[in-house]
VOPAGU-2260 file (C-alpha; in pm, 1 decimal, decimal comma):
REM VOPAGU-2260
SITE   aa  ch    i         X         Y         Z
SITE  MET   A    0    3179,1   -4247,8   -3133,2
SITE  LEU   A    1    3027,4   -4583,9   -3043,9
SITE  ILE   A    2    2785,9   -4724,1   -3302,9
SITE  LEU   A    3    2552,7   -5020,2   -3281,2
SITE  ALA   A    4    2509,8   -5146,2   -3637,1
SITE  ILE   A    5    2232,0   -5384,9   -3739,0
SITE  ASP   A    6    2165,4   -5553,2   -4071,4
SITE  THR   A    7    1912,4   -5818,5   -4170,3
SITE  SER   A    8    1901,2   -5770,4   -4547,4
SITE  ALA   A    9    2034,4   -6126,1   -4593,1
SITE  VAL   A   10    2150,4   -6270,3   -4258,4
SITE  ALA   A   11    2090,0   -6141,3   -3906,6
SITE  SER   A   12    2393,6   -5949,2   -3783,6
SITE  ALA   A   13    2492,3   -5678,7   -3537,6
SITE  ALA   A   14    2817,4   -5512,2   -3432,3
SITE  LEU   A   15    2954,0   -5254,4   -3191,8
SITE  VAL   A   16    3216,6   -5038,0   -3363,0
SITE  SER   A   17    3400,3   -4732,6   -3237,1
SITE  ASP   A   18    3641,3   -4473,6   -3374,2
SITE  ASP   A   19    3791,0   -4380,4   -3037,2
SITE  ALA   A   20    3873,4   -4714,3   -2875,3
SITE  PRO   A   21    4196,6   -4919,1   -2887,5
SITE  GLU   A   22    3997,5   -5185,8   -3072,7
SITE  SER   A   23    3766,1   -5044,1   -3337,5
SITE  VAL   A   24    3542,3   -5352,3   -3317,1
SITE  LEU   A   25    3413,4   -5417,4   -2966,9
SITE  ALA   A   26    3193,2   -5715,6   -3054,3
SITE  SER   A   27    2999,2   -5859,3   -3346,9
SITE  PHE   A   28    2789,4   -6155,0   -3454,3
SITE  ALA   A   29    2634,8   -6281,9   -3777,1
SITE  THR   A   30    2422,6   -6587,2   -3845,7
SITE  GLU   A   31    2439,4   -6808,4   -4151,4
SITE  ASP   A   32    2065,6   -6871,3   -4164,1
SITE  THR   A   33    1872,7   -6631,9   -4389,4
SITE  ARG   A   34    1531,7   -6708,0   -4235,7
SITE  THR   A   35    1557,5   -6665,8   -3854,7
SITE  HIS   A   36    1615,7   -6290,4   -3821,6
SITE  ALA   A   37    1334,5   -6214,7   -3578,9
SITE  GLU   A   38    1420,5   -6504,7   -3348,7
SITE  VAL   A   39    1793,6   -6439,6   -3310,6
SITE  LEU   A   40    1842,0   -6064,8   -3349,7
SITE  ALA   A   41    1725,5   -5926,2   -3013,0
SITE  PRO   A   42    1897,4   -6198,3   -2804,4
SITE  GLY   A   43    2208,6   -6154,2   -3017,8
SITE  ILE   A   44    2220,4   -5778,9   -2952,5
SITE  ASP   A   45    2168,6   -5835,5   -2580,8
SITE  ALA   A   46    2461,4   -6079,4   -2574,5
SITE  LEU   A   47    2666,7   -5837,3   -2784,2
SITE  LEU   A   48    2627,3   -5556,0   -2532,8
SITE  ALA   A   49    2708,2   -5789,2   -2244,7
SITE  GLU   A   50    3022,1   -5913,6   -2420,5
SITE  ALA   A   51    3144,3   -5557,2   -2474,1
SITE  GLY   A   52    3050,6   -5450,7   -2120,3
SITE  VAL   A   53    2833,9   -5160,4   -2232,9
SITE  SER   A   54    2467,3   -5070,1   -2210,3
SITE  GLY   A   55    2237,7   -4920,7   -2469,1
SITE  HIS   A   56    2278,9   -4579,4   -2308,1
SITE  ASP   A   57    2654,1   -4591,8   -2383,7
SITE  VAL   A   58    2583,3   -4612,5   -2756,2
SITE  ASP   A   59    2613,7   -4281,0   -2944,4
SITE  ALA   A   60    2414,5   -4378,3   -3253,7
SITE  ILE   A   61    2242,6   -4671,9   -3420,6
SITE  VAL   A   62    2296,5   -4763,7   -3785,5
SITE  THR   A   63    2066,8   -4998,5   -3971,9
SITE  GLY   A   64    2104,2   -5158,7   -4309,5
SITE  VAL   A   65    1811,1   -5046,2   -4525,1
SITE  GLY   A   66    1851,3   -5309,1   -4796,1
SITE  PRO   A   67    1772,7   -5387,1   -5062,8
SITE  GLY   A   68    1639,5   -5712,4   -4924,7
SITE  PRO   A   69    1327,7   -5925,8   -4880,4
SITE  PHE   A   70    1036,0   -5769,6   -4691,6
SITE  THR   A   71    1022,2   -5990,6   -4383,6
SITE  GLY   A   72    1393,5   -6013,3   -4312,2
SITE  LEU   A   73    1466,3   -5647,5   -4379,5
SITE  ARG   A   74    1180,8   -5528,7   -4159,5
SITE  SER   A   75    1315,7   -5726,9   -3863,5
SITE  GLY   A   76    1637,2   -5526,6   -3849,9
SITE  ILE   A   77    1487,5   -5186,5   -3924,7
SITE  VAL   A   78    1208,2   -5222,5   -3669,2
SITE  THR   A   79    1458,2   -5338,3   -3407,1
SITE  ALA   A   80    1685,5   -5042,0   -3481,4
SITE  ARG   A   81    1397,3   -4794,9   -3468,4
SITE  THR   A   82    1275,0   -4938,7   -3139,6
SITE  LEU   A   83    1616,8   -4924,1   -2973,6
SITE  ALA   A   84    1677,4   -4570,9   -3101,2
SITE  PHE   A   85    1345,5   -4461,1   -2951,9
SITE  VAL   A   86    1394,0   -4638,1   -2618,7
SITE  TRP   A   87    1754,4   -4521,8   -2577,3
SITE  ASP   A   88    1687,5   -4178,3   -2733,5
SITE  LYS   A   89    1972,3   -4215,2   -2983,5
SITE  PRO   A   90    2020,2   -4090,0   -3341,7
SITE  LEU   A   91    1927,4   -4345,2   -3608,8
SITE  HIS   A   92    2097,1   -4364,4   -3948,2
SITE  GLY   A   93    2049,7   -4586,0   -4250,2
SITE  VAL   A   94    2313,9   -4730,7   -4481,9
SITE  MET   A   95    2247,3   -4925,3   -4799,8
SITE  SER   A   96    2332,3   -5285,3   -4718,0
SITE  LEU   A   97    2531,3   -5344,8   -5037,8
SITE  ASP   A   98    2778,3   -5079,7   -4914,1
SITE  ALA   A   99    2898,9   -5329,5   -4652,8
SITE  ILE   A  100    3033,0   -5565,3   -4919,0
SITE  ALA   A  101    3162,1   -5272,4   -5124,9
SITE  LEU   A  102    3377,9   -5161,2   -4830,6
SITE  GLU   A  103    3523,2   -5511,2   -4795,4
SITE  VAL   A  104    3601,8   -5508,8   -5167,5
SITE  ALA   A  105    3770,8   -5168,7   -5139,8
SITE  GLU   A  106    3989,0   -5293,4   -4854,6
SITE  SER   A  107    4092,0   -5609,7   -5037,4
SITE  THR   A  108    4399,8   -5648,9   -5256,5
SITE  GLU   A  109    4186,6   -5783,7   -5541,3
SITE  SER   A  110    3955,4   -5484,0   -5579,3
SITE  ALA   A  111    3887,6   -5336,9   -5922,7
SITE  ALA   A  112    3852,5   -4963,6   -5992,6
SITE  GLU   A  113    3491,8   -5022,8   -6095,5
SITE  PHE   A  114    3282,8   -5318,0   -5984,5
SITE  ILE   A  115    2939,1   -5458,8   -5907,8
SITE  VAL   A  116    2807,0   -5586,5   -5574,4
SITE  ALA   A  117    2521,2   -5836,6   -5607,0
SITE  THR   A  118    2318,4   -6035,1   -5355,7
SITE  ASP   A  119    2045,4   -6293,8   -5398,5
SITE  ALA   A  120    1701,0   -6144,2   -5461,3
SITE  ARG   A  121    1543,5   -6486,4   -5522,6
SITE  ARG   A  122    1302,9   -6536,6   -5815,2
SITE  LYS   A  123    1619,1   -6586,4   -6026,5
SITE  GLU   A  124    1714,5   -6219,3   -5974,4
SITE  VAL   A  125    1979,8   -6021,6   -5785,6
SITE  TYR   A  126    1995,2   -5695,6   -5595,0
SITE  TRP   A  127    2288,8   -5502,2   -5734,8
SITE  ALA   A  128    2473,5   -5170,5   -5743,8
SITE  ARG   A  129    2777,6   -5039,0   -5930,8
SITE  TYR   A  130    3068,8   -4880,1   -5742,0
SITE  THR   A  131    3388,5   -4693,5   -5818,3
SITE  LEU   A  132    3685,4   -4640,9   -5587,1
SITE  SER   A  133    3804,4   -4293,4   -5491,3
SITE  ASP   A  134    4157,9   -4193,3   -5399,8
SITE  ALA   A  135    4063,6   -4251,1   -5035,2
SITE  GLN   A  136    3973,0   -4611,0   -5123,3
SITE  LEU   A  137    3618,0   -4565,0   -5001,4
SITE  PRO   A  138    3360,9   -4709,6   -5241,5
SITE  HIS   A  139    3147,8   -4456,3   -5423,9
SITE  LEU   A  140    2800,0   -4557,1   -5536,8
SITE  ALA   A  141    2785,2   -4490,8   -5910,6
SITE  ASP   A  142    2455,1   -4658,6   -5996,6
SITE  GLY   A  143    2178,0   -4838,8   -5812,6
SITE  PRO   A  144    2050,3   -5014,1   -5622,9
SITE  HIS   A  145    1851,0   -5221,7   -5870,0
SITE  VAL   A  146    1683,6   -5559,8   -5886,4
SITE  GLY   A  147    1702,8   -5766,7   -6202,9
SITE  PHE   A  148    1839,6   -6069,3   -6382,1
SITE  ALA   A  149    2209,2   -6144,3   -6335,0
SITE  ALA   A  150    2255,9   -6186,1   -6709,4
SITE  ASP   A  151    2167,5   -5818,2   -6754,5
SITE  LEU   A  152    2441,6   -5683,9   -6524,1
SITE  PRO   A  153    2710,5   -5454,4   -6667,6
SITE  ASP   A  154    3024,0   -5630,2   -6790,5
SITE  LEU   A  155    3228,8   -5571,9   -6473,1
SITE  PRO   A  156    3370,5   -5786,4   -6190,2
SITE  VAL   A  157    3086,6   -5891,3   -5959,2
SITE  TYR   A  158    3128,6   -5944,2   -5584,1
SITE  GLY   A  159    2886,1   -6095,3   -5334,2
SITE  ALA   A  160    2663,1   -6399,1   -5295,7
SITE  GLY   A  161    2460,3   -6303,5   -5600,8
SITE  ALA   A  162    2771,5   -6344,4   -5812,0
SITE  GLY   A  163    2836,7   -6689,7   -5671,5
SITE  ILE   A  164    2486,7   -6809,2   -5749,3
SITE  TYR   A  165    2503,5   -6688,7   -6109,9
SITE  SER   A  166    2872,3   -6738,5   -6179,4
SITE  ASP   A  167    2783,9   -6891,5   -6515,3
SITE  VAL   A  168    2657,6   -6557,6   -6650,6
SITE  VAL   A  169    2860,7   -6290,6   -6462,6
SITE  LYS   A  170    3226,9   -6217,3   -6392,8
SITE  ALA   A  171    3211,1   -6356,5   -6039,2
SITE  VAL   A  172    3507,6   -6289,2   -5810,0
SITE  ALA   A  173    3559,4   -6624,2   -5637,5
SITE  GLU   A  174    3695,5   -6487,0   -5307,9
SITE  PHE   A  175    3370,4   -6293,7   -5254,2
SITE  SER   A  176    3123,3   -6533,1   -5411,4
SITE  THR   A  177    2951,9   -6617,1   -5082,1
SITE  ARG   A  178    2967,0   -6279,4   -4908,6
SITE  GLN   A  179    2649,6   -6138,5   -4760,5
SITE  PRO   A  180    2606,8   -5787,6   -4616,3
SITE  GLU   A  181    2693,7   -5784,9   -4245,9
SITE  ALA   A  182    2660,4   -5524,2   -3973,8
SITE  LEU   A  183    3033,2   -5515,1   -3894,8
SITE  SER   A  184    3133,9   -5369,7   -4231,3
SITE  LEU   A  185    2817,1   -5161,5   -4238,0
SITE  GLY   A  186    2911,4   -4993,2   -3910,1
SITE  GLN   A  187    3268,0   -4931,4   -4023,1
SITE  PHE   A  188    3140,8   -4776,2   -4344,7
SITE  ALA   A  189    2908,2   -4550,6   -4145,7
SITE  LEU   A  190    3194,1   -4438,0   -3919,7
SITE  ALA   A  191    3408,3   -4350,2   -4221,5
SITE  ARG   A  192    3126,1   -4156,5   -4387,5
SITE  LEU   A  193    3044,5   -3963,5   -4069,8
SITE  ALA   A  194    3414,2   -3886,7   -4009,5
SITE  ALA   A  195    3429,8   -3740,6   -4360,8
SITE  GLY   A  196    3137,3   -3512,8   -4277,6
SITE  GLU   A  197    2897,8   -3693,5   -4512,4
SITE  GLN   A  198    2529,5   -3751,3   -4454,2
SITE  LEU   A  199    2384,3   -4099,3   -4411,2
SITE  LEU   A  200    2040,0   -4219,0   -4515,5
SITE  ASP   A  201    1732,9   -4235,9   -4297,0
SITE  SER   A  202    1582,9   -4573,5   -4204,0
SITE  THR   A  203    1343,0   -4600,4   -4499,6
SITE  PRO   A  204    1372,2   -4956,0   -4637,8
SITE  LEU   A  205    1481,6   -5019,6   -4997,0
SITE  TYR   A  206    1250,7   -5302,6   -5097,2
SITE  LEU   A  207    1272,6   -5240,8   -5476,4
SITE  ARG   A  208     972,6   -5466,4   -5530,4
SITE  GLU   A  209     601,9   -5439,9   -5467,1
SITE  SER   A  210     478,5   -5645,9   -5175,0
SITE  ASP   A  211     336,0   -5989,9   -5249,3
SITE  ALA   A  212      64,1   -5918,8   -4994,0
SITE  GLN   A  213    -218,3   -5719,4   -5147,7
SITE  VAL   A  214    -526,0   -5557,9   -4995,3
SITE  PRO   A  215    -820,2   -5767,1   -5111,8
SITE  GLY   A  216   -1065,0   -5591,6   -5339,6
SITE  PRO   A  217   -1438,1   -5567,5   -5279,4
SITE  ARG   A  218   -1627,6   -5891,7   -5300,6
SITE  LYS   A  219   -1826,5   -5950,6   -5611,9
SITE  ARG   A  220   -2198,1   -5940,6   -5553,2
SITE  ALA   A  221   -2357,4   -6281,1   -5585,2
SITE  LEU   A  222   -2656,6   -6288,0   -5816,0
């Protein structure tokens, strides 16, 4: 199975991953900028396909990170994934973006049996979820996702960029203190879940907050 994975919950990223090729990762890219998703994503995917020597019609499924993440950035990836799935007539799946970091933690030698993944939610808050590791070393979501203050997190090791920002109040794991969710790990996680016969999410975004944009109310009548 060849999967095109896309995630824009923090940075813009995309990857082509396969479970039946000599190299499981055909191509991938990720930016460092957290504010240029719409500008770089479509050209990046086009270059990705060209690098791997495949077309959209060769892809078997599309996986998109559904957050949690900020409205504007998260929408860029999900809308792109939905559009490509429609144009190419391919199945579309969603994966919670924090799972990408959780998989990297599970594959590391420093992973704990129970841990937190946290990313920056701005407004002095973090997006976070609690995971446990199974015998198969795949992370299992035990609680979340949530948005809240870092100081209120459970007393467990914390991985991800949210931990690095608030290392003064959480048990931040230094080796992962700058990690953001990326499509490469997201796609690998999706492949593992599908191979195990598990269901993935749909593409509904996990915003966790109300939108700042509000529909204006009726104007008050001037006397």
